[in-house]
PyMOL commands that place a pseudoatom at each C-alpha (Angstrom):
pseudoatom trace, name=CA, resn=UNK, resi=1, chain=A, elem=C, hetatm=0, pos=[-0.100, -0.094, -0.117]
pseudoatom trace, name=CA, resn=UNK, resi=2, chain=A, elem=C, hetatm=0, pos=[2.547, 2.406, -1.126]
pseudoatom trace, name=CA, resn=UNK, resi=3, chain=A, elem=C, hetatm=0, pos=[0.671, 4.445, -3.481]
pseudoatom trace, name=CA, resn=UNK, resi=4, chain=A, elem=C, hetatm=0, pos=[-0.888, 6.787, -1.115]
pseudoatom trace, name=CA, resn=UNK, resi=5, chain=A, elem=C, hetatm=0, pos=[2.259, 7.825, 0.576]
pseudoatom trace, name=CA, resn=UNK, resi=6, chain=A, elem=C, hetatm=0, pos=[4.533, 7.849, -2.407]
pseudoatom trace, name=CA, resn=UNK, resi=7, chain=A, elem=C, hetatm=0, pos=[1.870, 9.895, -4.699]
pseudoatom trace, name=CA, resn=UNK, resi=8, chain=A, elem=C, hetatm=0, pos=[3.957, 13.128, -3.844]
pseudoatom trace, name=CA, resn=UNK, resi=9, chain=A, elem=C, hetatm=0, pos=[6.793, 11.737, -5.911]
pseudoatom trace, name=CA, resn=UNK, resi=10, chain=A, elem=C, hetatm=0, pos=[5.003, 11.401, -8.857]
pseudoatom trace, name=CA, resn=UNK, resi=11, chain=A, elem=C, hetatm=0, pos=[2.800, 14.676, -9.041]
pseudoatom trace, name=CA, resn=UNK, resi=12, chain=A, elem=C, hetatm=0, pos=[5.148, 17.734, -9.184]
pseudoatom trace, name=CA, resn=UNK, resi=13, chain=A, elem=C, hetatm=0, pos=[2.621, 19.998, -10.838]
pseudoatom trace, name=CA, resn=UNK, resi=14, chain=A, elem=C, hetatm=0, pos=[-1.045, 20.167, -11.410]
pseudoatom trace, name=CA, resn=UNK, resi=15, chain=A, elem=C, hetatm=0, pos=[-0.571, 19.315, -15.278]
pseudoatom trace, name=CA, resn=UNK, resi=16, chain=A, elem=C, hetatm=0, pos=[-1.888, 15.558, -15.866]
pseudoatom trace, name=CA, resn=UNK, resi=17, chain=A, elem=C, hetatm=0, pos=[-2.512, 14.916, -12.176]
pseudoatom trace, name=CA, resn=UNK, resi=18, chain=A, elem=C, hetatm=0, pos=[-5.334, 12.446, -12.976]
pseudoatom trace, name=CA, resn=UNK, resi=19, chain=A, elem=C, hetatm=0, pos=[-3.193, 10.396, -15.295]
pseudoatom trace, name=CA, resn=UNK, resi=20, chain=A, elem=C, hetatm=0, pos=[-0.227, 10.361, -13.208]
pseudoatom trace, name=CA, resn=UNK, resi=21, chain=A, elem=C, hetatm=0, pos=[-2.445, 9.422, -9.884]
pseudoatom trace, name=CA, resn=UNK, resi=22, chain=A, elem=C, hetatm=0, pos=[-4.162, 6.525, -12.263]
pseudoatom trace, name=CA, resn=UNK, resi=23, chain=A, elem=C, hetatm=0, pos=[-0.640, 5.318, -13.508]
pseudoatom trace, name=CA, resn=UNK, resi=24, chain=A, elem=C, hetatm=0, pos=[0.541, 5.202, -9.859]
pseudoatom trace, name=CA, resn=UNK, resi=25, chain=A, elem=C, hetatm=0, pos=[-2.419, 3.324, -8.457]
pseudoatom trace, name=CA, resn=UNK, resi=26, chain=A, elem=C, hetatm=0, pos=[-2.248, 0.830, -11.513]
pseudoatom trace, name=CA, resn=UNK, resi=27, chain=A, elem=C, hetatm=0, pos=[1.610, 0.184, -10.887]
pseudoatom trace, name=CA, resn=UNK, resi=28, chain=A, elem=C, hetatm=0, pos=[0.793, -0.403, -7.110]
pseudoatom trace, name=CA, resn=UNK, resi=29, chain=A, elem=C, hetatm=0, pos=[-2.248, -2.708, -7.886]
pseudoatom trace, name=CA, resn=UNK, resi=30, chain=A, elem=C, hetatm=0, pos=[-0.077, -4.645, -10.191]
pseudoatom trace, name=CA, resn=UNK, resi=31, chain=A, elem=C, hetatm=0, pos=[2.668, -5.058, -7.523]
pseudoatom trace, name=CA, resn=UNK, resi=32, chain=A, elem=C, hetatm=0, pos=[0.204, -6.066, -4.736]
pseudoatom trace, name=CA, resn=UNK, resi=33, chain=A, elem=C, hetatm=0, pos=[-1.415, -8.619, -6.920]
pseudoatom trace, name=CA, resn=UNK, resi=34, chain=A, elem=C, hetatm=0, pos=[2.148, -10.015, -8.111]
pseudoatom trace, name=CA, resn=UNK, resi=35, chain=A, elem=C, hetatm=0, pos=[3.555, -9.969, -4.500]
pseudoatom trace, name=CA, resn=UNK, resi=36, chain=A, elem=C, hetatm=0, pos=[0.657, -11.812, -3.275]
pseudoatom trace, name=CA, resn=UNK, resi=37, chain=A, elem=C, hetatm=0, pos=[1.004, -14.475, -6.183]
pseudoatom trace, name=CA, resn=UNK, resi=38, chain=A, elem=C, hetatm=0, pos=[4.630, -14.785, -5.372]
pseudoatom trace, name=CA, resn=UNK, resi=39, chain=A, elem=C, hetatm=0, pos=[4.202, -14.955, -1.627]
pseudoatom trace, name=CA, resn=UNK, resi=40, chain=A, elem=C, hetatm=0, pos=[1.323, -17.503, -1.455]
pseudoatom trace, name=CA, resn=UNK, resi=41, chain=A, elem=C, hetatm=0, pos=[2.526, -20.018, -4.179]
pseudoatom trace, name=CA, resn=UNK, resi=42, chain=A, elem=C, hetatm=0, pos=[6.335, -19.614, -3.938]
pseudoatom trace, name=CA, resn=UNK, resi=43, chain=A, elem=C, hetatm=0, pos=[7.894, -18.111, -0.651]
pseudoatom trace, name=CA, resn=UNK, resi=44, chain=A, elem=C, hetatm=0, pos=[5.608, -19.677, 1.695]
pseudoatom trace, name=CA, resn=UNK, resi=45, chain=A, elem=C, hetatm=0, pos=[5.705, -22.930, -0.039]
pseudoatom trace, name=CA, resn=UNK, resi=46, chain=A, elem=C, hetatm=0, pos=[9.496, -23.222, -0.788]
pseudoatom trace, name=CA, resn=UNK, resi=47, chain=A, elem=C, hetatm=0, pos=[10.788, -21.233, 2.322]
pseudoatom trace, name=CA, resn=UNK, resi=48, chain=A, elem=C, hetatm=0, pos=[8.096, -21.493, 4.985]
pseudoatom trace, name=CA, resn=UNK, resi=49, chain=A, elem=C, hetatm=0, pos=[6.068, -19.045, 6.629]
pseudoatom trace, name=CA, resn=UNK, resi=50, chain=A, elem=C, hetatm=0, pos=[8.609, -17.344, 8.961]
pseudoatom trace, name=CA, resn=UNK, resi=51, chain=A, elem=C, hetatm=0, pos=[10.737, -16.690, 5.968]
pseudoatom trace, name=CA, resn=UNK, resi=52, chain=A, elem=C, hetatm=0, pos=[7.965, -15.016, 4.141]
pseudoatom trace, name=CA, resn=UNK, resi=53, chain=A, elem=C, hetatm=0, pos=[6.991, -12.795, 6.870]
pseudoatom trace, name=CA, resn=UNK, resi=54, chain=A, elem=C, hetatm=0, pos=[10.542, -11.744, 7.567]
pseudoatom trace, name=CA, resn=UNK, resi=55, chain=A, elem=C, hetatm=0, pos=[11.090, -11.118, 4.033]
pseudoatom trace, name=CA, resn=UNK, resi=56, chain=A, elem=C, hetatm=0, pos=[7.755, -8.930, 3.648]
pseudoatom trace, name=CA, resn=UNK, resi=57, chain=A, elem=C, hetatm=0, pos=[8.595, -7.171, 6.742]
pseudoatom trace, name=CA, resn=UNK, resi=58, chain=A, elem=C, hetatm=0, pos=[12.149, -6.264, 5.371]
pseudoatom trace, name=CA, resn=UNK, resi=59, chain=A, elem=C, hetatm=0, pos=[10.960, -5.077, 1.915]
pseudoatom trace, name=CA, resn=UNK, resi=60, chain=A, elem=C, hetatm=0, pos=[8.500, -2.721, 3.794]
pseudoatom trace, name=CA, resn=UNK, resi=61, chain=A, elem=C, hetatm=0, pos=[11.031, -1.313, 6.041]
pseudoatom trace, name=CA, resn=UNK, resi=62, chain=A, elem=C, hetatm=0, pos=[13.323, -0.789, 3.054]
pseudoatom trace, name=CA, resn=UNK, resi=63, chain=A, elem=C, hetatm=0, pos=[10.698, 0.885, 0.995]
pseudoatom trace, name=CA, resn=UNK, resi=64, chain=A, elem=C, hetatm=0, pos=[9.510, 2.999, 3.900]
pseudoatom trace, name=CA, resn=UNK, resi=65, chain=A, elem=C, hetatm=0, pos=[13.274, 4.174, 4.333]
pseudoatom trace, name=CA, resn=UNK, resi=66, chain=A, elem=C, hetatm=0, pos=[13.500, 5.027, 0.758]
pseudoatom trace, name=CA, resn=UNK, resi=67, chain=A, elem=C, hetatm=0, pos=[10.425, 6.971, 0.797]
pseudoatom trace, name=CA, resn=UNK, resi=68, chain=A, elem=C, hetatm=0, pos=[11.710, 9.085, 3.854]
pseudoatom trace, name=CA, resn=UNK, resi=69, chain=A, elem=C, hetatm=0, pos=[15.090, 9.667, 2.267]
pseudoatom trace, name=CA, resn=UNK, resi=70, chain=A, elem=C, hetatm=0, pos=[13.381, 11.033, -1.044]
pseudoatom trace, name=CA, resn=UNK, resi=71, chain=A, elem=C, hetatm=0, pos=[11.233, 13.229, 1.093]
pseudoatom trace, name=CA, resn=UNK, resi=72, chain=A, elem=C, hetatm=0, pos=[14.060, 15.107, 2.139]
pseudoatom trace, name=CA, resn=UNK, resi=73, chain=A, elem=C, hetatm=0, pos=[14.868, 16.209, -1.351]
pseudoatom trace, name=CA, resn=UNK, resi=74, chain=A, elem=C, hetatm=0, pos=[11.163, 17.485, -1.985]
pseudoatom trace, name=CA, resn=UNK, resi=75, chain=A, elem=C, hetatm=0, pos=[10.340, 21.160, -2.189]
pseudoatom trace, name=CA, resn=UNK, resi=76, chain=A, elem=C, hetatm=0, pos=[7.016, 20.986, -0.319]
pseudoatom trace, name=CA, resn=UNK, resi=77, chain=A, elem=C, hetatm=0, pos=[6.163, 24.526, -1.485]
pseudoatom trace, name=CA, resn=UNK, resi=78, chain=A, elem=C, hetatm=0, pos=[6.137, 23.579, -5.007]
pseudoatom trace, name=CA, resn=UNK, resi=79, chain=A, elem=C, hetatm=0, pos=[3.765, 20.848, -4.320]
pseudoatom trace, name=CA, resn=UNK, resi=80, chain=A, elem=C, hetatm=0, pos=[0.786, 23.185, -3.249]
pseudoatom trace, name=CA, resn=UNK, resi=81, chain=A, elem=C, hetatm=0, pos=[-1.987, 23.411, -5.525]
pseudoatom trace, name=CA, resn=UNK, resi=82, chain=A, elem=C, hetatm=0, pos=[-3.793, 26.945, -5.067]
pseudoatom trace, name=CA, resn=UNK, resi=83, chain=A, elem=C, hetatm=0, pos=[-7.137, 26.543, -3.518]
pseudoatom trace, name=CA, resn=UNK, resi=84, chain=A, elem=C, hetatm=0, pos=[-10.167, 28.477, -5.372]
pseudoatom trace, name=CA, resn=UNK, resi=85, chain=A, elem=C, hetatm=0, pos=[-13.256, 29.269, -3.607]
pseudoatom trace, name=CA, resn=UNK, resi=86, chain=A, elem=C, hetatm=0, pos=[-16.381, 27.775, -5.545]
pseudoatom trace, name=CA, resn=UNK, resi=87, chain=A, elem=C, hetatm=0, pos=[-19.247, 28.997, -3.322]
for i in range(1, 87): cmd.bond("trace and resi %d" % i, "trace and resi %d" % (i + 1))
show_as sticks, trace
zoom trace
């Protein structure tokens, strides 16, 4: 479930926001399905449940650290979308 937290890396401007978010969620969904199939049919069967859980936890920790490292390089001000009052 990395898409919500990592969307700021894919959206740098308001141009093509919908397309970029859709692509991000497609990639995330594809990864979820592939990871589930690999974990369920290969890792648990070949390596066991404990190794599968440790591998999953390790991957999540590494991805979280990468997101935190990449977050330091972002300019938060450039990501703000101007608010327009519609009422």
